[in-house]
C-alpha positions in Angstrom: 46.0 38.0 -8.3 44.7 35.2 -10.4 42.2 35.3 -13.3 41.7 32.0 -15.1 38.6 30.5 -16.7 38.1 27.1 -18.2 34.9 26.3 -20.1 33.6 23.4 -22.2 30.7 24.0 -24.4 29.3 24.3 -27.9 29.7 27.4 -30.2 26.3 28.9 -31.1 27.1 30.4 -34.5 29.8 30.2 -37.2 32.6 32.7 -36.2 33.9 35.4 -38.5 37.1 37.5 -38.4 36.5 41.2 -37.6 38.9 44.1 -37.7 38.9 47.1 -35.2 41.7 49.6 -34.7 43.8 47.7 -37.3 43.7 44.6 -35.1 42.1 41.3 -36.1 39.8 39.6 -33.6 37.0 37.1 -33.5 34.1 36.8 -31.0 31.5 34.2 -30.6 29.1 32.8 -28.0 29.7 29.6 -26.1 26.8 27.6 -24.6 27.8 25.8 -21.5 25.5 23.3 -19.8 24.9 23.8 -16.1 25.9 21.0 -13.8 22.8 19.3 -12.3 19.4 18.0 -13.2 18.0 21.0 -15.1 18.6 21.3 -18.8 19.7 25.0 -18.6 22.7 26.5 -20.3 24.7 29.6 -19.7 26.0 31.7 -22.6 29.4 33.4 -22.6 30.9 35.8 -25.0 34.4 34.7 -26.0 36.9 36.9 -27.8 40.1 35.7 -29.6 43.0 37.6 -31.1 45.8 36.8 -33.5 46.6 33.2 -34.2 43.9 32.0 -31.9 41.3 33.9 -34.0 42.8 32.5 -37.2 42.5 29.0 -35.8 38.9 29.4 -34.8 38.0 31.1 -38.1 39.5 28.2 -40.1 38.5 25.1 -38.0 35.5 25.9 -35.8 31.9 25.8 -36.9 28.5 26.2 -35.2 27.8 23.3 -32.9 31.5 22.3 -32.3 32.3 21.1 -28.8 35.3 23.0 -27.5 37.4 23.7 -24.5 38.3 27.4 -23.9 41.0 28.5 -21.5 41.4 32.2 -20.8 40.7 35.0 -18.5 37.7 37.2 -17.6 37.6 40.8 -18.7 34.9 43.2 -17.4 34.3 46.3 -19.7 32.5 49.3 -18.3 31.6 52.5 -20.3 29.0 55.2 -20.7 27.1 55.3 -24.0 26.1 58.4 -25.9 22.9 58.7 -23.8 24.8 58.8 -20.5 23.8 55.3 -19.6 26.4 53.2 -17.8 27.0 49.9 -19.6 28.9 46.8 -18.6 29.9 43.7 -20.5 31.9 40.7 -19.2 33.7 38.5 -21.7 36.2 35.7 -21.8 39.5 36.4 -23.6 40.6 33.1 -25.0 44.2 32.2 -24.7 43.9 28.5 -25.6 41.2 26.7 -27.6 40.9 23.0 -28.1 38.4 21.2 -30.3 37.0 18.2 -28.4 35.4 16.4 -31.4 36.8 15.4 -34.7 35.4 17.1 -37.7 32.9 15.2 -39.8 35.1 15.0 -42.9 38.0 13.6 -40.9 35.8 10.9 -39.4 34.5 9.9 -42.8 38.1 9.5 -44.2 39.4 7.4 -41.3 39.2 3.7 -41.8 37.1 1.8 -39.3 39.3 -0.2 -36.8 39.5 -3.9 -37.5 39.2 -6.2 -34.4 42.5 -7.8 -33.5 43.0 -11.1 -31.7 45.0 -10.6 -28.5 47.2 -13.6 -27.5 46.9 -15.1 -24.1 49.6 -13.9 -21.7 52.3 -16.6 -20.9 55.3 -16.9 -18.7 58.3 -19.3 -19.0 58.7 -21.9 -16.3 62.0 -23.0 -14.8 62.6 -25.5 -17.6 62.3 -22.9 -20.3 58.8 -24.1 -21.4 55.9 -21.7 -21.6 53.0 -22.0 -19.2 49.9 -20.0 -18.6 50.0 -17.2 -16.0 48.8 -18.7 -12.8 46.0 -16.1 -12.0 
């Protein structure tokens, strides 16, 4: 069996660490654009545990573009009124930010243009000559 999901999208709200059954976790919603001409998006619930949750809590903010790698989990239960419920979510195993944070970009010096020398090759007499193509 194989259960692997890879998504690239933007987080819809600032994440917050939560605690349930003495375990730390974090969940958030990821908006993923559909491939094609329409401007529609799909929204997926993503859940993180442990160090992944700590990373997201510390570095990820609403609107960040990120890559999520994980697996699907389908939860089914019956609520207190006897209604059957179902929720599908992505359990994140790896998260990668795809854009630099604004503060980092402001601190980086802008690149200076550099002159690139013409490529040369040595001829039989040891002199330099331009590459013949």
